N, C-alpha and C positions, 0 to 999 in steps of 0.2 A: 368460686363466686358467681361465674359465668352458668355451671350448673342449675345453682339454686332459682337465677334467674329465668330459664329456659319457661317455667310455666308463664309466666309475666310476658317474654316474647313471642308464646306460641298466644297469647289473647290479644296482643298486640297485632298480629298477623290478622287474626279471626276480625277484630273490629277495623281494620285498616281499610277495607273496601267501603265502611258506611262514612267514615272520617272522610275518604277521599271523595265519597262520592256526593256527599254535602258540600266541599268543594267544587266537586264538578257542574253542581246546578247555578254555580255563580256565574259559569261560561258559556261563551255560546254554543249552541248545540250542535255536536260533532254527528254526522250519519255515517261512518266509515263501519264496515263491516269485516268479521273475519273472513279471512280468505276461505271459501268453500272445498272444504278437502272431505270426498267420500271415502267414507268407513267400508272397507271390502269386506270384512269379516259380517256386517249385518246381511242375514240373508234376505231381508224384505229386498235390499238394493236400493241406490240412488241418494241414501239418507247420509249426511255430515252427523261431525260429533255434538253441535247443537242440537239438531233434531233426533237424540238418542237418549232415551228413558234412562239407560245404564249409566253409570259413571266410564268415563273412556277418556284416556288422553291418547293425542295423535303426535307421533313424530315424523315430520317430513320434511324436505326441503335444507335451509339452511340451520336450522334447530337437528335435525337427525345428523347433519355433517358434523357438526359441532360436537355430537356425542360420538360419535362412531368411536369403535372401541375393540379390546381381541374379543371379549364373551358377551354374550347378551344381557346375563344379571348387571356387568361394568356399562354399559351402553344407557339401562334403564335405571341404576341407583341414581336416588335424589328426587326421583318423580314423586310425585303427593302417594302415599300408599305404599309404593313399591321402594324394596330394597334389593342390594347383592347377597347372597350367600354365598361367599366366595370359600373355597378351599385350596387357597395359592393363584396364581394367574393364569393357571391351566383350567380350574371349574369354576364360571361366574352363572349360578342359579337364581333366577327373579324371587323374589319371596313378596307376596301381595300381601296387604293387611294381615302380616305375622305369619301367613301360609305357604309352603313351599313344597318341593317336591311334585309328588304326584299329586296333590291340588290344585295345582297351576300348570295349566295344559299351555306349552308353546307350538302353534301352527307354520306351519312351514307353506305361506299362500293359500291357506284357508284348512289343509288336512293336518293330523297330530305330528310331530316328528319323533317317528316309533324308535328310541332309544331306550335306553336304561339310566336316565338320567333321575328317574324316579324311584329309583330303585339301589340309591346309594348314596351319601351325603358327598362323595368325595366324584361323582360321576358327570364327566361334562354335558351340555347339552349340543346334540349334536346338527348346531348351524352356524353358517359364517352368516351374521348380520353385517359385515361392511359393505355389502354388495346391495343394501335394501333398499328400496323406495320410498319404504315408510311403515312403520309399525305402530301399530295401535295395540294397548293396555288396557282390557277391561278390569274393572276392580268390582270385587264381590261373586257371589255365585254366578257363573254360567252353564249352568248342565242342564236347562233348556236346550242350549244349540249345541250346546258340545260334550255332552254325556254327564256321567257323575261325575269322571274325575275332574271337572272343572268346576269343583266346589268352592276352591280361592280365586279364579281368576283366570282369565285368558291373555297368552301374547300373541298378537299374530304377525308374524314377518313377512312383508309383502315386496317380494323382489317385481321386475319388468316382464319376467318370462313369459309371463301367460296375457299380456295385453295384447289386445287383438290389431291395435293400428301402429303402424309403423312409420318412423321418421323419414322425413322427404328423401334422405339419401343416408348412404349408410356411414356409420360414427362407430368410433371404439371412446371409452372414456376408461381413462388407469388414475389411480389415487395409490400414493405409497407414500411412506413416514419411517422415519426413523429417531430413537429415543437411544440416548446414552445410558439410560439406565434400564441394564438388563442387555444393552446393545439388542434393543427390539427392532425387528424390522418387520413392515406390513406392506404388502402391496394385493392391491385387486383392480383386476382386468374386467373389463367389460365390453361387449361388442354386438352389432347387429346387423343385421345385412338383408333387403330385399331384395328375392328373386323375382318377385315381378308384384304387380298389384294384389295378389291373392295369397302366395307364400313368403316365408320369411323364418330366416335363422337368427336365434339369437344365441350367445355365450359368454360366461364366466369362467375366471382363472383365479384363484388367491393363494397366498400364503403367507405365513407367520413363524420368524425362526427368532428368540431368543436364546440367551445364554442365563444362569441365575440372577435373581433381581436384587437390588439396594435396598436395604431398610432404613429405620431410625434405631438403635440402641439393638439389643439382644431380638433373637427370636422367638424364643419360650419367655413368657409373661412371668415366671420367677426366677430367670436365667441370671447368674451372676455372675460369671465364669465363661469362658470361650470364645468363640467368635461374635466380634460384632457387625452391624452394617450389613450382613447377608441373608438371603431367604435360602435356604442351602435346600437344593435338588427343587429348584422353582423353575427351571429352564424349561423351552416346550417348542414343539413344532407343530404344526398343520397346515394340510393342503386341501382346497377344494377346487373342482370342477364343473360345470353343467353346460349341457347344450340341449338347444331346445326350438323345435320348430312349429309353426302356427300358419294356419290353411283360415280365411275368412272367405265368406260369402254372404250376400245379402240375407240368408237365411239365421247367418251367425257366424261363430266360429268354431276352431277347436287347435287343440296342440297336444304334442308329447313331447315329454323332455326326459332326459336323464341327469343325474348328478351324483357326485362320489365326496366324499369329506373323512378327511383320514387326519389323527391327530397323535402324537407322543408327548405326554407329559409323566413332571414328577410328581410325587404329593411331599409337599415342605417337609424338612424332618432335620432337626440337630446332628450334628452331625461332630464328634468331637474324638479323635484317635486317644489322647488322654482317658477319655473315658469306656475305652472298648471293654465288652465283658472278656472274660478267663479265655476265649478257644481263640482272641484278637481277632475277629471280624465283629464287623455290623454292617448293616442291611440299609437299603434306599426301597421303598418303594416306587415301582416307574407304571403307568396306563396305555396301553396301546387302542387303539379303536380304530375301527373302518366300519362306513356307513356307505349303502351304496341304495340310489332310490330310483323309481320310474315313476311320473306321473302323466296323467291326461285329464286335460281339463276340457267341457264343451258347455256350449251358449247355445241354445236354438230360440228361437223367436217365434211368437205364435204357436206352439209346437201342438195345444189341443186346444178346442173351442173350451172359453172359459179362462183360458191361462195364457198370461203375455209372455214366459218366459219360462223354461227350464235349466238349468243349469245343473253340469255333470262334476263329479270332481273324486278322483281316485288316485291312491295311492300304493306301490307295491315295495316295500322297504325291506332290505336286508342288514342287522348292525350284528354288529363281533366286536369282542372285548376283550382282551387279556391282561390281567395287573400280577407283574412279576417283581421278585425279590432279587435285590442285586446286593450282592458281598462284598465287602470290602478287604483286602488284604492287608495288615499293618506291616508284614513282612516286606511285600515291594512297595504297597501304597497304591494298589490298583484296586478295580470295581471288577469281579467275576461272578460266574457259578448265576447266570440268570434263572431263577428256578419260579416257573408258570405256581401263582398261588392261586387264581380263580382265571375263569371262563366265563363268558356270557354270550349271548345267540338271541337276536330276538328277531323273528319272521313276522310281518308283520302284512293285512292288507286293509284298508280304509277306503271307501267309498260314502260317497253322499249324495244324494239328488233332493235339488230344490225346486217346487214348482211355483211360481209367482203368478197368483191368481190377478182375474180382472177385479176392480173394484164393486162389490156387492153392498148395495144400501148403504155406501159410503166408506165401507172396512174394504180396505187394503192388508193383505197378506200372503204366505206362503205356507206352504204344505210342505214338509220334509220328511226323508227317509235317511236314517243313517246305518251303516253296518260296519262292522268292525271283526278282524278274527286275528288273534296274537298268539304268537307259538312260542312262548320262553323258556331258555334255557341256562342254567347255570350250577358250576360244578366247582371242585377243587379236585385236580388233577391227580395230585399226588398218592391218594391213598385214601384205604378206610379210614385210618386213625382220624384222618381231617374232618371225616364232618362234610357237611356241603354248607352252603350261603345260606340261598332260597331255591326250595327244591322245585325243579320244572314244571311249567301248569301251561295249560293252555285257556285262554280264555273268548268266546264269542259273543259279541254285543250287536242287539237289533237294537229299532228305535222309530219311532213317529212322533214326531213334532207340529204345532200350528202356532205359529206365532199373527197376531191381528194388530192391526192399528186403523185408529176411525180419529180423523181431525175433525177439531168441535170449533164452535163460537169462540172458547177461553183459551183452544191448545188442541195438546192430543191424548188420545184413550190406548193402552195396549194390555193384549191380553194374551198371554200363551199357555200352553200346555205339552208337556212330553212324557210319554210312557216308552218304558227302557225294559228289554226283555237281556238277562246277563247271563250266563253259564259259564264255570269255570270247573277245570279238574287238572286235582296235582298227580305227578308220575308215583308211583307207586318208589319205594324205595329198601333196596335190600338189607335187611338185618341188622350185617356188618355195619354198614353207614349211620344206623340208629344207636348202634352198642356202643361206636365210638366216639362219641358224644354223650359227655356226662356230667349233671350239675346238682349241687349242693343240695335246691330245691327240689321236693321230689314233686312237686306243679305240673316240672315240665319234662319228667319222665312218668309213664313208656311214650316216647313217641311213636304214635302208628306207623305201620310201615303204607298201609291204605290208608285213602280219606275220601271222604264220600264228594260226588261231585256237587259241587254247590249251584243253586239256580236261584234267583230273584228277580223281582221287577220293580225298580226305584219308579217315582213317579213327583215328576218337577210343576209347578204351577208358578203363574208371576202376573202381576197386574200392577199396572203403573200409569201415571199420568204427568203432562207436562203444560203446567197453567203459564199461560202468557201474563205477568204483571202489568208489562208495557213493553212498548217496541223494544226496550233492552234488557229488559230482565226476565228470567224463566224462574220458576218453582218446579223442582221434580220430586215426586212420592214416588215411591216403589217397594211393593211386599213381593218376597218372593219366597217358596215353599222348596226345597232341593234336598233329593238324597242322592248318595255317594255309595259305592261300594269300596270295602276297602282293595288295596292293591297286593298285587302277588307277594310282594315283600312285607308287607305287613300281617296276611295271613300263613305264608310259609317259610318264612327265615328263620333259620334254626342254624347257627355256626359262626365261623370266624369271617370277619369281612376285613384282609389284613392289609388294605392299601386304606380303608376308614379306621384301622385301629381300633375296630370295635367285634363283639362277640353279641350278636342278634338273635332274638331269639322273638318268632311269629307266633299267633294263635287262629289258628285253621279255623274258632267258634267266633270270631265276629262278627257283632252284625253290623248291618248298614248304619251310615250315620245320617242324620237328618237335620237342616238348617231352617231355620226362618230369618230369614234376612230385612230387615229393613233399612229405608234409604231415603234421607232427607237432602235434597239440595237447592241454592240457589245460583245461578251465574248472571251475570253481566257480561255482552258479548257484542254491545255499542261505543263508540268514545272513546277518548283515552285511557279511561279507566276501564280494565275488562279483569275479572274473579270469577273463579270457581269454587265455592265451597259446601262441604258434603260433612254429614253425619251419618253414623250407621249404625247399629245394633244388630249383632247375629248370634243368635241361641242354637248351637249344638249339641242334639241328643246322641248320647254313644260316641263323641267323640275320639279317636285315635293319635294315639301319641306318642312318641319314641319316648321313652324315660327311662332314665338312670337311677339305679340304685344307689342309697346312701349306706357308706362302708361305716355308720354311726360316729363317723366324727364328722361328718358334712361332707366327706369327698366321695366321689363314685368309685363305686366297687372293681377292682381287675382281674379277668381270670387269664390263663393260659393258653395257649392255640388247642386245647382239645377243652376248655368250658371248665376245667377248674381252680377253685380259687385258692387263696392261701390256708393252710392245713390240709388240701386233700390231693397232696402229692406236688403241688407247685410252692414255687418260693422266688421271693423276691431277686436271689441272685444265683448263679448257675454257675454248675462245676466245669470246666471247659468242656465243648463238645456238647452239651446236654442240648440247646438249643433252644426252639422257641417252646418246648415243653414241661420246661421249669418257669419259665419268666410270664410273668404277671405283666404282660404290656396289651390287652384289649379292654377296654372298656365296655363292660355287662349295661348291656339295655334292652328294653321288652317293650313291645309293642301293649299298650295298654288301653284301655277304653271307660271312659267317665263324661259326664254332661258338664258342657261346656258353654262360657259366651265370650264373645271378642265385641269389641264397641271403640271407637273413636271419632278422629276428624281427620280431613284434608283440605289443603287451602293451594291454591298458585293462584295468582295476580299480577297484573301488570300496569303502569301509571307513566305514561307519558308525560317526563315533567319539561322536555323543552322540543318542541318540533322546528323546522327548519334543515337549512343545510348540516346542521351539525345537531341531530337529534342526541336528545337523552332519555335512556328508558327504565325506570325502575323496575325491579321485579322482588316478589316475594314471595315465599313457599314456607309448609310447616304440614306436619303430620305428626298423629298419636294415634297408639292402638296399644288396648290391653285385650291382653288372654289371660284367660282365668276360669279353672272349674268351680264349678256351680257348687260344692260344695266344701269350697275352701282349697286355697293354696293357687298356686300361680302357676299355668302352662310355660314349659320350657323354650328357650330359643326366639322370645316375642323381640320385635323392632324394638330398639329406645326411641323414645320421642324424638323430632329434629324437626330446626328451623334454620330457612335461609333467606337470604336477598344477594342480589347481583345489579350491579348497573351497565347497561349498552351503550353503546355511539357508533357513529359512522363518521369516518374524516377523512375528508379526499382517498375516498376509494378504499380504506382500510375499516375492517369491521371491528371493533373489541370490546371487550365484555369481561368483568370481574365479576365471580359470584363467591360468596361463604357461606359456610353450614355449619352448623351445631349440632352435634351429635350428641345428644344426654346418654348420664351414665346412665344404666340399667341395673337397678337394684333387686325389682321384683319377677324373683326369680323362682325355678320350680326345684324339686326334690334332685342332689347333689348337684347343685348346677353353682358355679361360681358368678358374682355380679364382674362388669364390663366397665373399665372406667369413659366418660367422655371425653371427646376429641372434637379438634375442628379442622375443616377442610375451605383450603383457598385454593383459586382456580384461575384460571384466566387464559383468555380466547383471543388470537390475532388473526384476522381472514385480510387478505389482499388478492382482490382481481387484477392480475396485470393488464394495461391498456393497452392498444395500437399491436398487440400481438399477432391478429388473425384468427387465436383461437382461444377459447373458454378454459384460460388457465388461472387458478387461485395459488395462493403460496399459503401456508396457514403453519400458525404457532399455538402450542398447546401449553400450557403449565396443568400439571396435578400436584395435589397435595403440597404446595408451595410451601408452607410453613413446617414439611416434615415431621410430621405429627408419626409418632407409634400408635396408631388406632387398633381396636380390634373389633370387628363385626360381633356384635353378641347375637345373632341369628346365623353364624357359621358354626359348625357344631363343633371343629376344632381351634376355636379363636385363642386357644393358648398357645397355640403352637405355630400360628403365621398371621401375623399382622399383614396389614395393608401396607403396601408397599411404600418408599419414600420418595422423596422430592421428584417428579420424572419431569420434563420437556420432550416434547414431540415437534419434529421440526418436518413438514411435508407440503405435498402438493398433489393438487386436483387439474386433470385436463381433460377436454374434450376436443377432438379432431371429428368434422363432418358432421352429419346429422341436421345441416339446417337449409 
């Protein structure tokens, strides 16, 4: 019943601003404005979210503190147009308007997080957002500013590491929490110390430890026997550390920092000793990753005649990851024989220079240069008969971009352009590695040992306007043409990805994608009623998507560890000791290309029902995205429609908020994809700032999935194997010593 009513709920959410505005007209004028929060990912600088044409959400202060969680996807889940494509608690990748992976660029203080999260659905994003000061989410193509990979959107995680100003005195800030669900322990510590007026240090430490998490019911979608209530192999650990030095003078400032992120997490998989294969063992997949990074930031005032500011951002990164198989011995009940099945390494250098020029005939803008050099390696170290997952490759990208803004009597105009030069070269592969991988479909073979170098010049253009309808309302219109180059995984994959449970086939002949995106939005930013409503249409030519093949019964095709299907020497049941060469345990997926389109709507709004010492605020939200092929059919893993409502108040120093969200059923599915039932999410947040302690200390309690729903996220590749975690409570505190 609730599912059938969801379109009506969305319609009501859309109409709510109009109805509430009518009521607002009968009340005294309220001239309160939104807190001015500068969007740091905007290269022009100094502009708030309200002044940007692109749809952007900003998490800051109490709202960010309320949402902080173990992964960036979990933090952002539920924001308009943004969802979590998780693969168990260890992996939480943001999905923006139905697009994820390499199409959504995650930035660490303005530069890409140079990991391999875009090269596999089971790979975590190498960033700990619990220490963030602000998170900025741009929805829609951002290729003009951040390269062809940002065709779906951008998430910028801004810390305090490179802020030029220091607190009046040294301080330390601690945030710690505990949840009985999974014995989940999280700690984040930050400190700052100014050595003198010109130089200071900032540091941060973070950790997370957990056991397996609790869920509602069985782990697998169609499971009817075995263990209930536990997400097996979902335990995890992670550690982060950073140290940054900042030097400032009248001419500007410069900062140098080093950071490290390490993690070890399991890929949820059902394990039942009664269902072990003939050799008496089963296996679990685990991933360990290590991310090291050095960052340089500088800002110079009045660097050249005609230019007001020069900003330099550079980062050197090394990322390493191993995926291992742990076998279970039924005789003694132990796990043993950790076999490394895949190794990844990514060495990357990224830099960008922004030159903000002085106004010219009223136009204010920025000229930018960007360069990236990426050396990617992936291999299965077990031997030639196992093939490889993604062929090692190197990609170099250089770009020139320009963004200009003109303030007019009716609002603002903005134009921009970017030209990019990309060259990539895949390593040669020895013949034995090629011959060890076979496919029934002859179009997959012969796989050439050598591939030609790829060169291309994608171009992005944008134009938009903000129209001031009155002092409280803006109308935003934007048109963007963006081009995106295929990722390394889409071009060069050919082999088993064990931890993801897939056997993936890329295509070195894929063309670049071209997007034509139109946005229309209206927002109200004054008074008791606030809202932001956006509709969009995105036409994607030559869109690349990961498709499953139908086996003729509506189910996906599965192959063995070297790509054989049933009838090619592979069988569903193994003889003792046969191992993975006869087990059909890998879903066959191919990177295909076709014309597609995305369209949808997003709403976020609030209305202050009661003012005074005990205020009461109503929050509403909703989003809808549709992704389909223009020749017919649906794209896979598109986020279902969602609608939410919440109430927030404050009583005697205690902040309280209750939120309810309905996630609709997704029945518009791609080939060999299954439907996903809808579910409800109820959450609770309490925060109490302790009075009279002499410190800034807050106790908080968070409740998540209070209805203990067995929810499955349709945008997750393996939703049928890993539901959302069950009812969870988090008890924690935040405190700050010094800094005043």
